[in-house]
N, C-alpha and C positions, 0 to 999 in steps of 0.2 A: 400404144401402155394399157397394159393389166389394169382390171380391178380394183387390183391392191396399191397399184402406182397412182390410179384414179382418185379413188379413199383419201389417200395421202394428203397429194395435192389440193383436193377440197377440204380436208381440216384444216392445211396450213393457211389456206384461203378465208378459210371462217375465222381462225385463230387473228391473225391479220385484221382483219376489218374488223372482230372484237378490239382488239387491242389501241387499234387508231382512232375507234368511234371513243374506246375509253380515254386514250389521251387528247381526242377532240372535246371532248368533254370539257376534262379538268381547263382544258384552255382556248374554250368558249368566252367570249369577252361582251360581258353583260353590265359590266358596271359602269356608270359614268366615272368619266378620266378624272385623273390628279389634275386640280388647278394651281395656282400661285405659283408658278414654276420657278428656281431662284440660283443664283452662283453665288458661291462664295457670302460676304456678310449681308445677302439681299440684294443683289442686281439681277432686274430682268434687262435681256438681252441687252447689255453693254456693247456698245462701242469706244474700242481704245483701251481694252478692258488690260490691268495689272498685272493679273496671277494666272500663272501657265499651267498652276496645280490645282483650279480650282475646287472646290466641296459642290454637291447639288442637294436640293431640300423640293419637298413638293407639300400639296395638302392634300391629305384626304378631301375628296367634297361629303360636306353634311349630309348625310343617306341616312335613314333610320335602320340599314345592316350594313352600315359602317362601323362597326365599333372599333375595331383597331386593325391594323397591316399585318398581316402574315409574312408577305413576301412581297420582292419589287426586283427592277430588271432597268437598266438603265443602258439605252443607247448612243454613241458616239459619234458623228462621223463629220467627215471635211465637206458633205452636198447633202442636200436637203433628201435629194433622189434614192442616196443610200439605208433611207432609214423605214420604218425599224428593222427590215431584213438582214442587211450587209454593210453592216457600222463598219465602216474600214478604220475607227480610230480607240473604240474600247466598245467591247459587251458586256456586262458586271454579268449574265446569262442571271438566269433568276438566282435571286440569294434569300433563303430564308430569313426574314427579320424584320423588326417592329419599324428600326430607323428609318427615317424619313426625312431625314433632315441631316444637314453634314455630313452628306456622302463622301468619301475622299475620291478625287478620280484617279483613274491607275490605267488607262490607256499609254498610244503612242508622247513620245514629246512634242508640247506646241512648239511653237513659235512667233518671234513676231509676227506679227498681220494678219495671221491665220485668222481665218473664220471659222467659227462650229457651230455645229448644229447638235440636238440633243432631243432627246424624249424621254419619257420612262411607264412608267405601266405597275401597276400592282395588283395585290390578291390579297383580298379581307380575310376575318378570322373564320369565315368558311369555305376559304380556300377560293371566292368566286373569283374571278381574273377580270381587270376593269378592259376599257380599251387601251387603245395608248393616246399618251396628253399631246395636246398639241405642240410641233415642233419648236421648240426656241433656241435662238441661237447667243453668241458672243462673237465679237473681235479683237485679239489682243493687239496692243499699240505697238507702240516701239520699245523692246522691254532692255536692250544693252542701250550704252554709248556709241558703238560699235556699229547701231543700226542706222546711224545719221552719218550724210553724210554735207550736209547743212554748213555755217559758221553762225555764230552770234555776230552781231551785226549791230548798228547804233551812230550816233552821232557824238561828239563832244561839245557835253552839252557846259561841263565845268568849266569852260573857255567864255560863256557868261556870264558867268560872276555872280547870279543871282543868290540874292542873300536874304533870306526871311529872317522873322521879327524876334526868335531867340538864335539869330544868328548862324543857322541851321545854312549849309547848300541847299537850293534849290534846283529844281532841274525842269526844263522846261519841256512839258511835254513832245513829243516829233510824230512825225508823219514819215510813214515811209511806204514806198510805192516801188510796183516795179511790173512792166509789161511782157506781154513776152506772148506765142504764136503757136498754135497749133497748127496741124496738116490735115490731121484726125479726127474724127467723132468718137465722143470720150466714150466708154461703156461705166466707167466708175474711180472717182475719184478721192482719196484721202486724203487731207491738211493734219499735218504736224504739227504741233507749233507751241511755244511759252516764251517766256519772258523772263528778265531779270528789272520784276520792274509786274506792272501789270498794263493787259493790251485789247484791246477792240478789234477786230481784222474782217473787212471785205471782199468780197469778188467781183467786178464788174457792178460794181455800185450798189451789190447787196450785201446786206448783214449776214456775215458768217452766222451767228448765234447771238441767243438772248442773256449768254451768261454774262455775270455782272464782276468786271476785278479781276478776269483770271489771268495766272494759274490759280492763284491762293495763296497761301500762306506757311509757309516749311522752313527749315533750317535750313537755307541758304548756300552755307557753306560746304553744307554735307548729299540736301538735295532739293532739287529743283520739277513741280510736277508737269508731266505734258500735259495734252487736249487732244484728242484726233476729233474732226469733222468730218461726215460727209458733203462733199461739197460738189457734187456729181451733178446738181441740176443747176448748180452755178456756174460751169463750164464751158465754152463754146469752142466752135472750131474756127479757126482764123483767130483774130486779136482778143484778151485777156488782160485780165490788171489784177492784181493784188495790193490791197494798200491795210496796212496797218498803223494804228497810232497805239502809244506806246507812254506812259508814264511809272513815276517813282514805285509808286504803290507803297507795299513794305518796305520791300528790298531795299530802294533810296531814298527814302524817304525817312523824318525825323519819327522818331520811334521813342516809348520812355522816358528818363532823365539822366542817360549820363552824352551829356552836352557833347566831348570831346568826341562820339562818333557824327557824330551831326556834322560836324566842319569839312570834311569829304569824305561823302559818299560815293560810291561809283557809280560810274554814269547806267543808265538803264541801256538794257541791249533784247533783244529779239531774235528767236532762231525759228525758223519753220522750213518745213520739209513739204512740197505739194507734191503725191505720188499718181497717177493719172494711169490707167490702164485702158488703153485704144478699141474702139469696137474692132478690129484687124489682130486682137491678141498683143499688139506690142506693147513697152510700157516707157514714159517720160518722169523725167522727176525734174521738176525746178524747187529752186535753193534757195533760201537766203544767203547772199556772200557778197565780193564788191562789188555788183553788177547795181548794183539797188542805188535808189535814192533818196534823199531824206530833204525834211527844213523842219524848223522848230516855229517858223512864221504861222503858225497857224491859228485858227480861232479860240482852242485852249489856251491858255498865257500861263495858266500856273495851276498846279493841280495838288492836294496836299490830306491824305486821311483825317489830320490834327484840323486843319486850316482854311477845309475846304477850295473853290474850283474859282476862276476867274474866267469867263468867256466874252470873247469882243467876236462878235456879228459882224463887222467888218474887213475881219481877214476871216470870214470861210471862204473856202476852197471847190466852188462847185463839180461836180464831176471827178473828184480830183484819185478816186477808187474807179474807174474809169479808162477805158484807151482816148478817151476824148479829150487831154487834158494835154498840157505842154507843162513838162517838169525842166523843161531847160536851165531855169532860173536853180533850181534844187543843188544840194551838195549830192557828192559820192559819199558814200558810207562810209564806216572803219569797219573791218571784219577781221573777227579771233575763232581761231579753231578751240574745239570743245576740249576738255581737258578729262582728266578722267578721276581728277580728286571730287567733281558733282557729277554727284549719278541726276544722271535725266531717267524718271522713271513715271509711265503710265498713272492718272489722279487719282489716290485709291476711293476715294469719296465724291460726293456731286458737287459741283458748282452751286455757286451762289447765284442766287435769280431774284425777279421783282417775283412775289407769291401774292401778294392783297394788294390793293386799293382799298385807302379810307378817303373818303370824303370830308370835306371840310363843313361842321356842325355849327360852327356859330362865327363872326365876324366880333373882333374887339376894335374903335377908333379912339389910337392914344396920342398924344404928342406930337402928330404931326406922320405917326407911320399907322398899318392898318396890320391885326394880329389875327391870323385863321387857328381858331382851334379845332383839333380832328378829334379831340376828346377820350384818345388814346397813346400814353407814350409810346413810342415806336423805332424801330431802325431804320434806314435807307434814305429815301432821295425823296423830295418836291418834284413832282412835276408842276408847273407855272405857265398859265396861261395869259399872261396880263399883258393891258394895254400900255403904251410906251411910243415916245414920239423919238425921231431918231437922233441919237447921242446922247441919250439919255442910258444912266448905269442902275439899273436895278442891282438894290443890296438884300437880298435874302440872310438873315438872321433864325436861331433855332432856342427854343428854350423846352426845356424841360418841364416846367412849373413857375406862372408865376407870383410874385410878392405879394402879399397883402392888398397892397392898393392898386393890385394892375400893373402894375408896372413890368419890364421884361426883363426876369432877372436870368446872367448866363453866369456867374460866378464859380458854380458848383465846374465847369466846362476846364476851369484853369487858363493852362496859355492855350488851350484848344482855339483858335478864333472861328472854328466851325461857323462860316460866312462866307457864300457863294455870291459873283458879282458876275450881272451879265450887261452887254453895253449893246445898246438896240444899231443897226445898222439903216434901218425904215420906220418909217410910221408904220403902226399896226400892231396888231395883237400878234406877242412873241409866243413860243412855245420852245422851253428849256426842261430838259434836265437833267442835270451833273451825271457825269459818265467816271469818273476816277478818285472819288471819297463817296463815303456813306455820314452818315449823323444821327443822333440818339435825340428824336424832341416826339411833345407834343405839340408845342406853337409853333408857327410859323411867321417870321416877321417880313414882312415889304416896305420899301419905301425906295424913290425914286423913280417911279411909273410917270404916268400920265395921270394928274388927280382933277384932270377935268368928267375922269369916268367912276363911278359908283363903285365900291366895290363890290363884286361878285363872289359867290363860295363858291364858284367852279374854275373861280385864277388858281386855287392851290387841290393838289389831291397828293396824298402821302402815299409811294411807291413805297410799301414795306419788303424789306429784303436779308432774306438768308437763305444758310446753306439746303440747298434742293430736296426736303423730305417730307415726308407725309407722317399725318397724327396716327401715333399706335393705339392711342386708347381714350377715352373720354370718363369724365368723373364731372355726378349733376347730384345734388340734394335738396330737401325742403329750403332750406337756410341761403337767401338771399347773401348774404356776406361770406358766407364758404360759397358758394359760387363763383362771387367775385374775386376773393383770395386765390381756386384753380386756375380762375381765367387771369390774376396776373401772376399765376407761375406760367402759364403757359406766354403769356407778353413777356414774359421775361427771358422765358428758352429761344424765343423766336428775336428775341432786340440782341443776344450775345451769344449766339451761334452761325456764326459770322463767319464759314471760312473753317476757324477754332472756337474753342470756348473759349471767351474773353471772360475779364473780370468787369467792364461796362465798357458801353458803347462811345460816349458820348462826348467825354474829358479828354484830357493828353497822356492814356493810357491803351486801353481797350487790347491789351496781351493777355496770353495766355495762363493765367496765373492759378498754379497747380492747384493750392488748397481751396479754393471755390468750386473748382472743377471735383476734385475727389468730394463735397460734401453734396451737391449738385445731380453728381451725373446718374445713380440710381432714378432719382425723381425723371427723369432729360426723359431715360429709356419707357415712361413708362406712358409717356404724352406724346412721342415722336417715331419716328423709325431711324435710330438715332447710333445702331451697328457700326455700321461702314462709317460715321462720323468720328468715332471714341475709337476703332480703329485705330485711324488714319492718323489722326491724333496722337494715340497710344504711341506708335511708329516714330514721328516726331519727340516723344517725352524719349525714347531708347535712344535716338541719334543724338541728345542733348545731354544724356547724364555723362558726366565729368567723369574724368579716369579713375579716380579715388569710392566712385558710385555715388556721387552722392548727385541728387535732383536737383536742377535750379531753383526761380521763384516764379519763374515763369518761360512758356514753353511755347512755340522759340526762344530760345534765350538771348534775349538783345541789354540785357546787365551788362552780363562778363564780368561781373563782380566775385564770381567762384561761394556766391555763399548759399548757404540753405534752411530750410524749415523746416521743424519739425509739425508731420498735420497737413504739410502743405506735395513734400518729396513724396511721402507716404500715398498719394496717387496712382503711384506705382504699383503697387498693390495692389491698393482698392479697389481701382477703377477696374484691371482686368477681372478680377471675382468678381466683384458684380454684374459684369459681362455674360461671365458663366453661367453665375446662377440665372438671370432671365434670357438668356439663348441657349446652354448647353452648349456651347461648341467649343469645344477644347485647345481650339486652332488660338485663341486670345490670350490665355496658359501659356501655348507651346512658344507664342512668339514672343511672351513679355518675362519667362521666367529667370531667364538669365537676368534680366535687369531688378525684377526682382529679388535674387540673391544678391546681388551688388549691392542694394541701398541696404539690405539688411545687413552685412556686411560693414556699409559705411557708418549707420545706424553703432554697432557693437565699437569700431572704434570710438567712437567718441563718447566713452563711459567713464563713468571713475567707482570703479567697485559697485559694476551696476548697475549705476544711478547715469541717466544720459545727463550731457554736459549742450545738451544741441538747445539753439533758438528757435525760434527768432519772432514768430508772431504773435506768439501763445495762442488765448480765448480773444481772436480778433473783433471788438468792437464791443464786446461784453457792456450790456447797461450799468450804470452806474459803479462805474470800478470804484473804491477804494481810493486804488495810488493812482488814479486821475490818466495812467496810461491805458493807450487805444490796445493795447494786447493785452488789457484788462488783469483780475486778481489773480487765476489760478498760474501757478507755480511754473517757469519754464521746466525745471528739471521732472515735474510732475507728467506735463504734457510728451516731454520727448521718450522719457521710463515707457509712456502706456501705450505709443505708438512706435517705436522698437518693439513689444512682445507683441502688439497687433497686426506688424506686418511681417513680424515671425511667426505669429500664427497661420496668417494669408498666405505666408510661403511654404508651411508644409502642409498645409489641404494644396493647395496647389500641385504640387511634388505627389502626394498621395491620390491624385484624378490621375497624372502622366505617367501614373506607376513606377517613381522614382522611390523606393523603398529605405534606401540608406539614406536622401536628403531628408523625405519623410519626419524621421526618427532626429535628426539633425535638429532641426528647425523646431520640429514639436518640443523638443528637450531644450533646446535654449526660449521657446516662450515660455515653462515651467521654471526655468530657472531665472529670467527678467522678471516673473509675476512675483515670482517668491523675496525677492531682492526689493521689488515694486512694495509689496506689500506690509514687508516689514520695518522698511522705513518710512514709510509714509500714511502706515495706518498699525492703530493701538489694538491690544487683542479685543478692545470694544468695537470696531470698525469706524473707529473717530479717525478724524485725519489729524495726523503734525506732523512736523516739518516744513509746512507748507501753509498759505494761510486753506482754510474751508472754503470752497467754494462750492455751487450744486456740481460745475464743468467737471471739479475734481473726484468727486465721487460716481459721476454719471461714468467718466472715464474709465474708472475700477469696475465699474460694474460690467458697463456696455462689455468691454474686453476682458469676460471673466477673470480679474486681475487676484480674486482674494481666494483664500480659503473659506469653505462651507462658514467656519464658526465667526468670521468674521463681514463674510457678507450681508447677516442679519441687519447688524448694527450698521452695517454702511448706507442698507436700505432705509431702516428709521432715521439715520441722520441727512439723507436727500429729503426725505418730507419734511425735517423739519427745517430746514435751510428754506424750502419752497414757501413753508408756512409762516417764515419769518418775514418773505417776498412779499408777504399779504397773499400768496397763491400766485403768483408771476412770473414767466422766467426771470433769470440771469444768469443768460448764456450768450456766448457770441458763437463767431463761425462755427468752430467744433464742437461747442458742448451741442446747440441747437438742436444738430441732426441728431444728437443720442438722445435725448429726451424721452421722445415717443416711443422709440427700442425699450429704455429701461423702465417706465415708467406700465408699458403695456405688459412685460414680461415680471413685474412685480405684482399684476394685478390691478393696478391703481389707472384704469380705463377714466374711471370719474373725475380724478384728477386730472389727469389726460385732456378728455372733455375742456373742463374746468379752462385750463390753462391757453386751449385753441381758440375758444368760445372771448376768451375775457374782450373787452373793449380799449379798455386804458392802457398806456405806456408802461413796461413795455409789452408789447403783444402785434400777431399777427392782425387783427382787425384795424389794431391804432389806426396802422397808414390806410386801411383801407376810408374809416372815418376822418381821415383826413383827405382824401379824392385822389388816391393809389390807384393806378390801372395797370402798374408792376410791381414786382416786388423791387425793396427798397436796401440800400446800405447798412444803412443803419435803419436801427426801430423808432428813431426819433427824428429822421432825416429832413421833415418838414411839418408845420402845424398849419392851418388855417388860420389863426389868429397872429402868429407871430414869423411865421415865413419858412424859409430856408432853416436851418440848423447853420449855425455860425462857425463849427467845427470844422475839419479838412474830412477829405473823404466824406463826402455826400453826395455819392450817384442815386437817381431816382430808379434805374434800372440796372439792378447786381443782383445774382438769383439764388446767394448762397441759401438765403431764409425761405426758401422756397423747395426746401428738401423736407417741408413737413407733408411736401405732396404723398410722398412715399408710403408714409403712415397711411394717409388718406385714401389712394387704392389699396392698399391692403388692407390693415382693420374695420375701416368706416366702413367702405364698400365692401372689403373682404375678399381681394383673389390676392394668391401670394403662389408664389411655387417653394414644392414643399420637395420635388427635384428637380435637377440643374435643367431650363429650357422648359419648365413647365410640364414635363411630359408626367406628372402627379402634380396635382393642381390641390393647395389647400382654401377653400370658399368657407369662411370664418369672421361676418361681419359681426360687429361690434356695438348695435345702437346704442344709444344713451341721449338723452333731453341735452336740445332740444331738436333734436333732430325728428321727424317722422319721419321721415325718407330718405335715402341713398341710393345712388348707384354708378357700375360703372361696367365698362366693355374693355377690352384687354386682346388687340392682334397675338397672339402668342406662334410661336414658331411651327405651330400644330393647327391651327386656327383661333377664331373669335372665342373668347368665353367670358362670360357676362356673370354677374349679382346684383338682385334688384331686391330692394328689402322697402315695405312699407310697412307701416304700422297704424293702425284705426282701435282706438278704442284699449282693450287691452289683449288684439288679435295680431300675431305679425304675419306676413307672406312673404315668403323668398321667392324669389323666380332666378333660376343659373339656366346659364349654358355651356354645357363641357363642351370642346372641340371633339373629332374623331383621334382614334390613335393617343388618346391620356383616359387619365380617368379623374377623378376628384375626389379627397375627405372631405365631408359639407358637415360644418356645425350650424346646426338651426339653433338659435337660443329660446329659451320656454319649452313649456311643454307642449311636446310634438303630436299634432292629430294624428290620428290614425292614418294608415298608410297601407295598400298592398305591396307587400317588400316580390322582389322579382330577380332575375339575372341580372337585370342594368341596376338596383338598387337595394343594397342592404343594409341593417341597422347591425352597427358596432357595438355603440352602449347609447344609452338612454336615462335620463333622471331630471328631477326637477329644475335643473338650470339650466340644459339644453341635451341635445338629443346628436350622435356621431352618427354617417353614412359612409358606407363607399358608393360612390356613386359612376356607373361609366358613363360615356360619350350620350349628347341627348340635352331634349331642353325637358327643364320640369317646376313642378310648383310646389313649393313644403306652404306645412300651416301650420301657427301653434299658438298658446296663451301664452303671456308672460305674464 
């Protein structure tokens, strides 16, 4: 090689070294890895997942040099050993984007049963790279009916002709079992299972899970959810046994008040498919079919959601879920093929579990019975450990509150017997936990035990059961009663999120009332991680929508009356929009857009000259109704027309977000048209109501939904304040008006008045119930008083979350945390301190991380402490005259006056001081 060639080779080598050095510097991993990796609506490493086209989300760690994300890379593989460099399913490559939430999977098509592994890395605003995250995974369930080889099985429980107190058919719980033998050792095993009813499953004497009443509650004529369990550790080489307990649950029990549907309910059935992979690579499948055997002669004699459970220990069958059991006297089951008219789909959200245990706080003995007080209204079942003599039957009753004379009160349960019975098979301490029912209660009454023993507090423990979600935020303040209100809101949520959002958990309803859901949904999202819960239920709403676009009163629909209600059916537009605002996930809008359009069309068909003809429930349970009606005084046509306009507006906004410009214009114009007719028909030129009773709610609807022209708005605001003043500065609002009260008064600058309404102690007010001993939100403002006991009117639940909607304002305005951009990409931190509070604070887990706002007043000084999560920014309003601080790239002043100061703040932790 000559010198020239050598020089060229040297230069090329040098350039390569420089190039790769620069490249490696750009790629050098120095930042802490991303955390809190989730897929779709917040699932972490799920088994039996429903979504073959998931989205990916992660959070940047809160580091001083992590302000925003410059780029990301996601890798997805069928084997963790292929990550990160040889991903065979998808490699997003380096994407220059701030997006760290809801990133769509765009790889190879995923199949039922497939296990998928993924990682992510990010680059920050300085283009510094992070280490790769921990490897996360998800495993898909059986996505199609065709994946099932098993059959529905069960016994003919109708032939026993057991009739309940409401002349309803009762199905005795079934015990189903199958023995099977394996010749090889098992490497992995998956049990896919569901029921037309509710079930509990064991393998070789071991309970498979701690799920409560799976699979849950969906529109069973359309869809039944399936559960996947990893049972690898329970299967043995050689003899094995699987046993399933099966009860009526929601599917075949009595629900609602349409008695004709209770007379001949379908026999409960179960389907399961145990798929085994052996260590030698071979596969085996054990299915439910006609080879199984069953009996109804087991210890659980009866089980009903409304009426409770009856258990006879004399009929216990030791070892019935093991191979050491003789089932020769059991019946052969009936088997039925799967049909395609009912979809079997993996469960979309978490199952119900026992989440909290409450000890007895005090014991009350009265009239030969013993009452155990948990001092907290709750939902679930009791765990009882009670001394009994052989042959005695323990009676377990429940109550939310005692009458003033201390007697047990159950009339507000109406026809729900809500009573459990346990018959002892021997002398001694029995331990019993009902399995196929649930109750709403604070007090537990026991009778029928061994009275020679003195009652002890550990005889009764409350097992609090609700869908398995964690808290999402906290709120606290300097005021004890306001903190109790926050506690009541949280306990109301826990009590009524039992697989679906129920109206109440104790009486003969426990249904998914749509109106209650739409008013409380936004508050629930602050307090709990319930995105997946709501997304799942919204699928049920879509499946329940009538062909004409109407939305039933309850979802799943068990009333089958083809009736709708303004303000109730609008859940189909309000909840998706509110969830989008809190999460920033467009999928919730995409999934529900067609349903929204159908509902708006239904509204439009039910108008005359632009004014709604729709009923039904009005401003439900408005206090002091002049007409004496539970529906309140606000005119039905006012409510119907207002919600027509509001749903049209939300549908327009949804179309805008989804890039559907033509539909945006259509629904925006419809909103304007309806609003104009509403304003002309119901309001005079001075903004005063005409052609309808003048109520607080009428004004609230018009102002909250922005339906009045500017010249009428001022007058309407003045008239609203007048109506509140006429009520001695108390609210006169029911289910629909109450959530709008804080919003409208806030927007009109009446913060002091809103504080007055919130802190009122007398009826009707939030604190009235607290003064009467409430530990949850009540259905009525005056459901109970210490002096007079229960309100004698019908509809009197002491666990009914609707009025807990005030929690949204407590988070957003008292503590001061709200989204300025969907999903909290831009955060508004703007607390409004007022007397009697001297401090308040809240924290919230947003899709990007934890945001917090905490303020305290000492004398005329206010201190505001905030945390802004990475990859976001905040607009902060500090009340008062802000003390001097040093501006920087992280904190910029945008306005300053004697009332407040506004700043733009990058991620980090900050303290601001001001003089009030």
